[in-house]
N, C-alpha and C positions, 0 to 999 in steps of 0.2 A: 973588157974585163967581165968575166963570168961570175955573177954573184949567186948566193943561195936562192934569192928570189927568182932569178933567171932560170935556174935549174928546176925550181918548183913549178914555175909556169910552163916550162918545156914538158916536164913529165906529166903534169896535170892535164894540159891540153892535148897531149898525145893520147891519153885515155879518152878524152872527150871526142877527138877526131875519130878514134876507133869506134866508139859507140855510134856516132853519126853515120859511119860507113856501114855498120852491120845492122843497126836498128832504125836508123833514120831519126833518132831522137837522142836526147841526153846532152845537148849543147849548153844552153844558158842556165839550165836548172842545176848544172854542176859547176859551170864556169863562174857564175856569180859568187858562190861561196868561196871558191878558190881566190878570187880577187879581193873579196871583203875580208876573209879571215887569214888567208895565206899571205897576200900582198899588203894587207892593212889599208886598203883604199876606202875612202868614203863612198857611200852608196851612190851619191850624186855622180861620181866619176865611174864607179864600177858598172852601173847599169848600161849607160851608153857604150862603154868600151866592150862589154859583154855582147851587146846587140850587134855591134859592128863586126866583131870576130865571128860570131855565129852566122851572120849573113854571108860572110865570105866562105866559111867552111861548108855551110849548107849548099851553096851554089856549086862548090867544088865537088860535092858528092852526087849531084843530080845525074850526071852521065852514067855512072855505073848502075844506078837504080833503073834507069831507062833501058839499058842493055840487058839487065836481068829480068825486065818486064815486071818489076815489083812496084806497081802503081795502083792508085785508087783515085781515079780522076774525079768521078762524080761526088763522092763524100768529101774529097779535098776541096772542091769548089763550093759545095753547100756549106761546109763548116769554115773554110778558110777565108772566103770573101767577106762575110760579116765580121770575121776576126780583125780585118783591117780597120773597120770603124771602131771596134773596141780598143784597138791599139792606140788610135789617135786620141780617143777620149781618155784612156788611162794615162798616156804620156802628158796630155794637157793638164790633167788634174795634178800630177806630180810637179809639173813645171810651175803651176800656180801656188805650190807650197801647201796644198791641202792635206797631204799625206806625209807624216813624219818618217824619218829614216827607220826608226824602230818598227813602225807598222809595215814598211816595205819588206823588211827582213822577216817579220812574222808571217806575212802573206807568202813569201817565198818558201818558208819552212812548211807551211800548210800545203802549198802546191806540190812540194816534193813528196810529202806523205800521200797525197791524192794520186800522184803519178805512180808511186809504188803499188798502190792498190789497183790502179787501172791496168798495170802490166801483168799482175798476177791473178786477176779475177778469172773465173772459169770460162766466161765467154771469150776472153782474149786468148786464152791458151788453146781453146778449141778451134779458132780460126786458122785455116791453112795459110802458109806463107804466100804473100802476093795478093791476098784477099782480105785485107784488114779493113773492114768497114765498120764504122761506128753504128750501133743499133739506134733505131728511132726514126721518127718521121723527119722530113726535111725541115719543118719548123723547129723541131727539137734540136736538130743538128745546127741550125742557124743560131739558135739561142746559145748553144754550147760554144759556137764560134765567137760570139760576142764576149762571153766570159773568158775564153782563152785569150782573146785580144786584150781585154782589160788586164789580165795577168801579165801579158807582154809589156804593156805600157807602164804598169805600176811596179812590177818586180823583175822585169827583164826575162820572163819565162817565155821561150819561143813557141811552145805549144805542140812540139813533136810527140810528146807523150800521149796526146789525145787522139791522134790519128797518124799512123805510120805507114809509108813515108809520104809526107807532103813538103818536101824540102824547098821547092820553089816558093810555095806560099809561106813557109817558115821564114824564108829570106825576105819576102815582101812585108810580112807581118813585123819582123824585126826592124826593117828599114823605116816603116811608117812610125813605129814607136820611137825610133831614134830621132826622126825629124820632129815629132811632137814634143819630145823632151826638150829640144832646143839647146842642148848642152854638148859642145864639141870638146872632148877631153884632150886638148892640144898638149898639155904638159905631160900627159901619160901615154901619148901615142907610141913612144919607143917600146912600150911593153907589148905592142902588137906583134913585133918581130918574133920573140920567143913563142908567143901564143899561136901565131899562124904557122911557124916552123914546127912546133910540137904537134899541132892539129893536123898538118899535112902528113907528117910521118905516121901518126896514128891512123889517118884515113887510108893511106897507101897499104898499110898492113891489114887494116880491116877489110878493104875491098878485095884483097887476095884471099883472105881467110873466110869471108862471109859465106860463100857457098858450101863450106865444109863444117861450119860450126852449128851445134844444136841450138835452135832458137830458144827453147825452154830454159836451158842453162844460162844463156845470155840474159834473158829477161829476169831470171832469179838473181843473177849477179848484179844487174843494173838496179833491181829493186833494193838490194842490200845497200848499194851505193847511195841511193836516194834517201833511204832511212838515215844513213850516216850524215848525209848532207843536211837533212832536216834538223837533226839534233845539233849539228855544228852551227847552223844558221840561227836556230832558236837561242842557243847559248850566246851567240854574238849579239843578237837583238837585246837580250837581257843585259849583257855587259854595257852596250852603248846606251841603254836606258838609264843605268845607274851611274855611269861616269859623269854626266852633267850634274846629277844630284850631289855626288861627292865633291865636285868642283865648287858648287854653290855653297856647300857646308864649309869647305876649306876657306873660301873667300869671306864668308860670314865670320868664321873664327878669327881670321886675320884682322878684321875690323874691330872685333870686340877685344882683342888681346891688349892694345895700348891702354884701354880703360881699366882692364882687369889688373894690369901690371902697375897701376898707380901713376899714370901719366898726368892725372888731374891732381895737383898738389893742394892740400888744405892751406888756408890762410894762416899765417903765423903772426905773432905780435909785431914782427919787424916788417911785415908785408904792408905796402901802401893800401889804404882803404879806398875802395871805389868811390868816385865822386857821387854826391847825392844832390839831385836837382829837385827843387820844389816845384 
């Protein structure tokens, strides 16, 4: 049976697969809002499910990038390997319950805005295709890698927006964060089928069109999607922050209601007097 959620996941992940194919980025930073807001999943389930799907889609897009010789091996290693340590730390912190769900969503919204700026900054637009290297010393790149890894572990952001394309390391980064989180979303694994199916369709289309698409327009379109994703995720964080407060107020009002309605009866002349003990 095809439901509206299935159609939404198919269409949404087709777009994500397309972006992974043409830009090497855009996976979890768009997939997580789709799962949280579109499918109404709790963040505890959405993050590992997103990481699992992005790992599979990223690995599926490695071959075409290698054939097109769009690789950045040295920056990928310098930035990507420290990211693995950051992923483990971030996932472990979330597993320990030190970061609430609202904070995870807020961090994701901030990461989406940062990704939008990184895509459209002048230095990124000036770099030719196939030579996308992050500026800075190796130490600075390694530090950025740790931060990207922390984002992956905490908010499920794969890090492809920081250096494009490093799909193999995105896959490893996502996998490390997935293991560190320690949560296997068994009850929601059927959702992987429409996600992978939609992502595969989008990836096939993207791989065929990638050599013919203007990269600047793609980056501009992706940037607009990221801004929309940040706004949607920020609103979801605000909603989930206020829902528990509203539930607490409702529970408190239910407890007060019996007293306010007169459930405590005054003693009348016919009521027996309580016993008095000397």
